[in-house]
C-alpha positions as CSV (number, residue, x, y, z in Angstrom):
1,M,76.2,4.6,56.2
2,D,74.0,2.1,54.0
3,F,73.9,2.2,50.3
4,F,70.9,4.6,50.0
5,E,72.4,7.1,52.2
6,L,75.7,6.8,50.1
7,I,73.6,7.5,46.9
8,L,71.8,10.4,48.7
9,F,75.1,11.9,49.9
10,S,76.5,11.6,46.3
11,I,73.6,13.2,44.8
12,I,73.8,16.2,47.2
13,A,77.3,16.6,46.8
14,L,77.1,16.5,42.7
15,S,74.1,19.1,43.1
16,F,76.1,21.5,45.1
17,S,79.0,21.3,42.8
18,L,76.8,22.2,39.7
19,V,75.2,25.0,41.9
20,Y,78.7,26.4,42.8
21,S,79.7,26.5,39.3
22,V,76.7,28.6,38.0
23,F,75.7,30.6,41.1
24,D,77.6,33.9,41.6
25,Q,77.7,35.8,44.9
26,Q,74.3,37.4,44.5
27,D,72.6,34.2,43.8
28,Y,73.5,32.7,47.1
29,M,72.4,36.0,48.7
30,D,69.2,35.8,47.0
31,V,68.8,32.1,48.2
32,L,69.5,33.1,51.6
33,N,66.9,36.0,51.7
34,Y,64.3,33.9,50.2
35,L,64.8,31.3,53.2
36,V,64.6,33.9,55.8
37,S,61.6,35.5,54.5
38,I,59.7,32.0,53.9
39,F,60.7,31.0,57.4
40,I,59.3,34.1,59.0
41,I,56.1,34.4,56.8
42,F,55.3,30.7,57.8
43,N,56.1,31.3,61.3
44,L,53.7,34.4,61.4
45,I,51.1,32.4,59.7
46,Q,51.3,29.5,62.1
47,I,51.6,32.2,65.3
48,V,48.1,33.6,63.9
49,L,46.6,30.1,63.6
50,G,47.6,28.8,66.9
51,F,50.9,29.7,68.7
52,Q,50.5,27.1,71.4
53,M,50.7,24.5,68.8
54,M,54.4,25.5,67.8
55,F,55.6,24.4,71.6
56,I,56.4,21.1,73.0
57,N,57.2,21.0,76.7
58,G,57.1,24.6,76.8
59,R,59.7,24.9,74.1
60,F,59.2,26.7,70.7
61,V,59.9,24.2,68.1
62,S,58.6,26.3,64.8
63,F,57.5,23.7,62.4
64,T,60.5,21.3,62.9
65,G,59.1,19.2,65.8
66,N,62.2,19.6,67.7
67,P,63.6,22.6,69.8
68,Q,67.2,22.0,69.2
69,H,66.5,21.7,65.3
70,A,64.5,25.0,65.4
71,A,67.2,26.8,67.5
72,M,69.9,25.7,64.9
73,A,67.7,26.6,61.8
74,I,67.2,30.0,63.5
75,V,70.9,30.6,64.1
76,G,71.5,29.7,60.5
77,L,69.3,32.6,59.5
78,I,70.6,35.4,61.7
79,P,73.6,36.1,59.6
80,I,71.2,37.1,56.7
81,P,69.7,40.5,58.0
82,L,73.1,41.0,59.6
83,I,74.9,40.9,56.1
84,N,71.8,43.0,54.7
85,L,72.3,45.6,57.2
86,K,75.7,46.1,56.5
87,E,75.2,46.3,52.9
88,S,71.7,47.9,52.5
89,S,71.7,51.4,51.2
90,T,67.9,52.4,52.2
91,S,66.5,53.1,55.6
92,L,63.3,50.9,54.8
93,L,65.4,47.9,54.1
94,N,67.3,48.6,57.4
95,V,64.2,48.8,59.3
96,K,63.0,45.3,57.7
97,N,66.2,43.6,58.5
98,I,66.2,44.9,62.2
99,V,62.7,43.7,62.6
100,Y,63.8,40.3,61.1
101,L,66.7,40.1,63.3
102,I,64.7,41.1,66.4
103,F,62.1,38.6,65.5
104,L,64.8,35.6,65.0
105,L,66.2,36.4,68.4
106,I,63.1,36.1,70.2
107,L,62.3,32.9,68.6
108,L,65.7,31.6,69.6
109,L,65.2,32.5,73.1
110,L,61.8,30.9,73.2
111,T,63.5,27.7,72.0
112,G,65.1,27.2,75.2
113,S,68.1,25.8,73.4
114,R,71.4,26.5,75.2
115,T,73.3,25.1,72.2
116,G,71.4,27.6,70.1
117,L,72.3,30.3,72.4
118,A,75.8,29.4,72.6
119,T,76.4,29.1,68.8
120,C,74.7,32.7,68.3
121,L,77.0,33.9,71.1
122,V,80.0,32.6,69.2
123,L,78.5,34.3,66.0
124,F,78.3,37.5,67.5
125,L,81.6,37.4,69.2
126,F,83.4,36.8,65.8
127,Y,81.2,39.4,64.1
128,Y,82.1,42.3,66.5
129,Y,85.9,41.7,66.2
130,N,85.6,44.2,63.4
131,N,82.5,46.1,64.5
132,S,83.2,47.3,67.9
133,K,81.6,50.6,67.4
134,K,78.4,48.8,67.0
135,I,78.5,47.0,70.1
136,L,76.6,50.0,72.3
137,S,73.9,50.2,69.9
138,H,73.4,46.6,69.3
139,S,73.5,46.1,73.2
140,I,70.4,48.4,73.5
141,I,68.6,46.3,71.0
142,A,69.4,43.2,72.7
143,I,68.0,44.6,76.0
144,I,64.9,45.5,74.2
145,I,64.6,42.1,72.9
146,F,65.0,40.6,76.4
147,L,62.4,42.9,77.8
148,I,60.0,42.1,75.0
149,T,60.6,38.6,75.2
150,F,59.8,38.3,79.1
151,Q,56.8,40.6,78.7
152,F,55.6,38.6,75.8
153,I,56.0,35.3,77.9
154,G,54.1,36.8,80.7
155,N,51.2,37.2,78.6
156,F,51.1,33.5,77.4
157,N,48.3,31.3,78.9
158,F,50.6,28.3,78.8
159,E,54.0,27.5,80.4
160,V,57.0,28.3,78.5
161,A,60.7,27.2,79.3
162,N,62.7,29.8,77.8
163,V,66.5,29.4,77.4
164,F,67.3,31.7,80.7
165,D,65.1,29.1,82.6
166,R,67.2,26.3,81.4
167,L,70.4,27.9,81.8
168,E,69.5,27.9,85.6
169,E,69.6,23.8,85.4
170,N,72.6,22.1,87.0
171,G,74.7,19.9,84.7
172,L,73.9,18.0,81.6
173,D,70.5,16.3,81.4
174,I,70.5,12.4,81.9
175,N,69.8,11.7,78.1
176,R,72.8,13.8,76.9
177,T,75.1,12.4,79.5
178,S,74.1,8.8,78.8
179,G,74.5,9.5,75.1
180,F,78.0,10.9,75.6
181,T,79.0,7.8,77.8
182,K,77.4,5.0,75.5
183,S,78.9,6.5,72.4
184,F,82.3,6.8,74.0
185,N,82.3,3.3,75.3
186,I,81.1,2.0,71.7
187,F,84.3,3.8,70.2
188,L,86.6,2.1,72.9
189,D,85.1,-1.3,71.9
190,H,85.4,-0.5,68.1
191,P,88.2,2.0,67.8
192,L,88.6,1.6,64.0
193,F,85.6,1.3,62.3
194,G,83.1,2.3,65.1
195,G,79.9,0.8,66.1
196,V,76.1,1.2,66.6
197,V,74.1,2.4,69.5
198,Q,71.5,-0.6,70.1
199,D,69.1,1.5,72.1
200,R,67.5,3.7,69.6
201,F,66.5,6.0,72.3
202,V,69.9,6.9,73.0
203,Y,71.8,9.4,70.9
204,V,74.7,11.7,71.2
205,E,74.5,15.3,70.6
206,N,77.9,15.9,69.3
207,S,79.0,15.7,65.6
208,Y,82.5,14.7,66.3
209,L,81.8,12.1,69.1
210,A,79.0,10.6,67.0
211,C,81.2,10.2,64.2
212,L,83.9,8.5,66.4
213,S,81.4,6.1,67.9
214,N,79.4,5.3,64.8
215,F,82.6,5.2,62.3
216,G,85.5,5.0,64.6
217,L,88.9,6.8,63.7
218,V,88.5,6.2,60.0
219,G,85.3,8.0,59.9
220,L,86.6,10.8,62.1
221,L,89.6,11.3,59.8
222,L,87.4,11.4,56.6
223,L,85.2,14.1,58.5
224,I,87.9,16.1,59.9
225,I,90.1,16.4,56.6
226,P,87.3,18.3,54.9
227,I,85.8,20.4,57.8
228,S,89.4,21.3,59.0
229,K,89.8,23.2,55.5
230,V,86.5,25.1,55.9
231,F,87.7,25.8,59.5
232,Q,90.9,27.2,58.3
233,K,89.3,29.3,55.5
234,A,86.7,30.8,58.2
235,I,89.3,31.4,60.9
236,S,91.8,33.3,58.3
237,N,89.1,35.5,57.1
238,F,86.9,36.4,60.1
239,D,88.6,39.6,60.7
240,S,88.3,40.8,57.0
241,A,87.1,44.5,56.5
242,N,84.7,42.8,54.0
243,S,81.6,42.4,55.9
244,L,80.1,39.5,53.7
245,I,83.3,37.5,54.4
246,N,83.4,38.6,58.0
247,I,79.8,37.5,58.7
248,T,80.1,34.2,56.7
249,S,83.3,33.4,58.3
250,A,81.7,33.9,61.7
251,I,78.7,31.6,61.2
252,L,80.9,29.0,59.8
253,I,83.2,29.2,63.0
254,A,79.9,29.3,65.2
255,Y,78.7,26.1,63.6
256,F,81.8,24.4,64.3
257,V,81.4,25.4,68.0
258,G,77.5,24.3,67.9
259,A,78.7,20.8,66.5
260,L,79.9,20.2,70.0
261,F,76.2,19.9,71.3
262,E,74.6,18.8,68.2
263,A,75.1,16.1,65.5
264,Y,74.1,18.1,62.4
265,L,77.3,17.8,60.6
266,L,76.7,14.1,59.9
267,A,73.4,14.9,58.5
268,N,72.5,14.2,55.0
269,I,69.6,16.1,54.9
270,S,69.0,19.0,57.5
271,F,68.7,22.7,57.4
272,S,71.6,23.3,59.4
273,Y,73.7,21.3,57.1
274,F,72.5,22.9,53.9
275,C,73.0,26.4,55.3
276,F,76.6,25.1,56.4
277,I,77.4,24.3,52.8
278,I,75.7,27.5,51.3
279,Y,77.6,29.7,53.7
280,Y,80.8,28.0,52.8
281,M,80.1,28.3,49.2
282,L,79.3,32.0,49.6
283,L,82.5,32.8,51.6
284,S,84.6,31.0,48.7
285,K,82.9,33.3,46.1
286,A,83.1,36.4,48.2
287,S,87.0,35.7,48.8
288,I,87.6,35.3,45.2
289,S,85.8,38.3,44.4
290,N,87.4,40.5,47.1
291,L,90.6,39.2,45.9
292,K,90.2,40.0,42.4
293,N,89.1,43.5,43.5
294,N,92.0,44.2,45.6
295,N,94.2,43.2,42.5
296,D,92.3,45.4,40.2
297,A,92.8,48.3,42.7
298,N,96.5,47.7,42.6
């Protein structure tokens, strides 16, 4: 981390600290709702202007330029309609959130990202822990999504590599395997403070291994200490009867799993990194509010 990155990180940390002190639970939800609306509206505009431009090598990239980044951005938005569906009181809003959810899931499948799919599945696994009655109805929706997606793909006049096509591929791709190997060898050569991969075309798509190779055991320890507190809070709250706490805990746990295959936990500026922080602050606010309500009830 050079001096510029250190200053940037400090500014981001200070900014989020100030936000946490002045934002309440509803403020965070408003921010998240604006994010998902802006994302969907801009993607719809781009689809109208030229859908093929949103694909690279047959994989949907939205306006990120990278299918992996697009997939993780979409996964970060999926909890928002889920939360709204649990807390919405009107049929019209429920319809809007179902449409949002279906649209996001279709885009996720079109990214061809196995990491995005795995992260999304972990999210739903922990979400359904307290929502088993919803499995049947949601499974029907999922089947509809798959059918729509494949019918949609069949009408394209260009090649699309959806996530199911890529699941049939055997093993890891050469670039990812090479990144894992070179990064681990760098750690072995510089175990305490890490080193740098000399080949700029080789990178490791694993937050923990990337930290270990770039910053050594010292850097990994500095990463593990704060995120372990986040993980502890998430894992202890995912079975909460409070839907907001349940879903925010689920997405945080999913982010930790996705970090095994994408290095977004080391980013200073990335959509996934910001979503991760926002969901943690929302979980903290919701937990405090829920505890206060329980104490008042008693």
